Residue, then its C-alpha position, 0 to 999 in steps of 0.5 A: m572535508s567530510t560531513g557527519t553523514g559519511m559523504s565526502t565532499g569539498t574541493g579536493m576530495s571524491t564526490g558522490t561515489g562513496m556515499s552509503t547510509d545505514t537504514r536500521t529497523g527495530t530488529g537491528t538489521v543494517a542495510r547499506a541502502d544508498r549504494g545506488a547514489s554512487a553514479a552522481t552526475a557532474t552537477g552533483a545530481v543522482s541519476t533517476a535509475d540510481l535514485l530508484r535503485s537506492e529506494v528499492l535497496k532501502l526497502t528490500t535490504t530489511r526484514l520488514w518488507w518480506i515479513l509484511l509480504l508473508a502477513v498479507v498472504a496469510c491475511s488474504a488466504g486465511f480470511t478467504a478460507l475462513i469466510v468462504f468455508g463458512g459461507l458454504n457450510a453455514p445454514r444461513s450464510p450471507l454469501s451466495f454462489g449462484t452466479a458469478g456476481d454473487a461469488v465476487p465478494a468471495y474473491n475480493l476479500a483481499v481488498a476489504l481486509a488486507y489493503v492495510f498492508p500496501l498502505a503500511i508499506g507506502v508509509i514505511a517507504v518514507t518514514q524509515e528514513y526519518h526513523a533511521r535518520t538517513i534522510s539528511a544523507t539522501l537529500l544531500a546526495e540529491p538536493r532536489r527533494a521533488r525527485v526524491y519524493g517521486a522516486k519514493l512514490l514510484v517504489g511505493l506504487g510498485t511494491a504495493f502492486v506486488y503486495g496487491t497481486v500476491a494478496v488477490v491471487s492467493g485469496a482467489l486461488v483459495a476461494a476457487a479451490l473451496l468452491s470447486g471442492h464443494g461442487k460449486p462453479a468456481y467462476l474464476t474465468d468469468g469476466t465479472v470475477l476477472g474484472a473484480l480481481g483486476g480492480s482489486i489489484v489496482v485498488m491495492t496499488l492506489w493504497g500504496a500511493i496513499g501510504v507514501g503521502v501519509g508517511a511524508l505528512v506524519r514522518n514519525q513511523v510509529a505514529a503513522i502506523v498506529g494512525i492508519l490502523l486506527v483510521t482504517q480498522f476502527l474509525e472508518p468502519t464506525l462511520r460507514i455503519l453510522a451512515s448506514s444506520l441513518g439511511n445514507a449508506e451510500l455516503g460510506n462509499l465516499l470514504p477511502g475504504g468504502a471507495g476501495d471496496l466499491a472499486g473492487g467490485g463490491t465486498i462483504m463490507t459493502a454488503a454489510a453496510e448496505a452500500d452496494g448501489g454505487s458503480q465500480g467507476l465511482g469507487f475508482l474515481v473517489l479513491t484516485l482523488y484521495a491518492v492524488a490529494i494526499g500524495a500532493v500534500g505529502a509532496v509539499r511537506f516533504t519538499r519543505y524538509e530542512a536537512s540537518 
């Protein structure tokens, strides 16, 4: 007996060893994504290693992951170059480079501007299966939906960590080069700057987990991507500015973006909203709570999906 998903099952047939699903992106790229499911156990459950390998293949055999990776580098390095160069040459710049603490906003621009990319890749890790209609085959190969969601979460975290590291490092190198080129101390080995850079990478990784939860909640890829852009680029900045204008700028630190900026050691967005009174630990706590809450709600919705 063969199902519509292309997986052979039944009493006189081959099990779990010939399953493959095609994941298509909008560019028409076809990815043979579920080869990792070939090592099914005697009970029909896919091993953890094969489950993770399958999720990695689904993400990396399409063009989108490296297009977004190039975009995050361009965004981080490009905006860092623009803002730091302006700060060094403008007669009345809001940026100051007198101490390592003053230089932190120049080094963690990635966490203020490029966090939408790990957020998006987390969303795509889940929604691409609904978009390509391969989710049913995935859940037939591994009926325990919590394991599938856990694998997507781990891959989303790992990919977000890579994106975050690349974004932070590329921005930091550009900032250090510009400071050194203008005869300023780079502070790149200073503990304050290193702490901010490390915090920024953790923040970018947490955004990946939030993205996985959002993807599981929304499921529609276009709606999810448009939604995160509207919230992160328009709604939240507006709320942070409004809180600042009402004299309660610290309330902006309780929003996800504000908490991320704070956890990264404070960014130009934190300074612009005049909300630089909070601690880095508070930022980590708030953003982690968002990641756990959204991830948990996403897990509930994902595990209730009815495969058809």
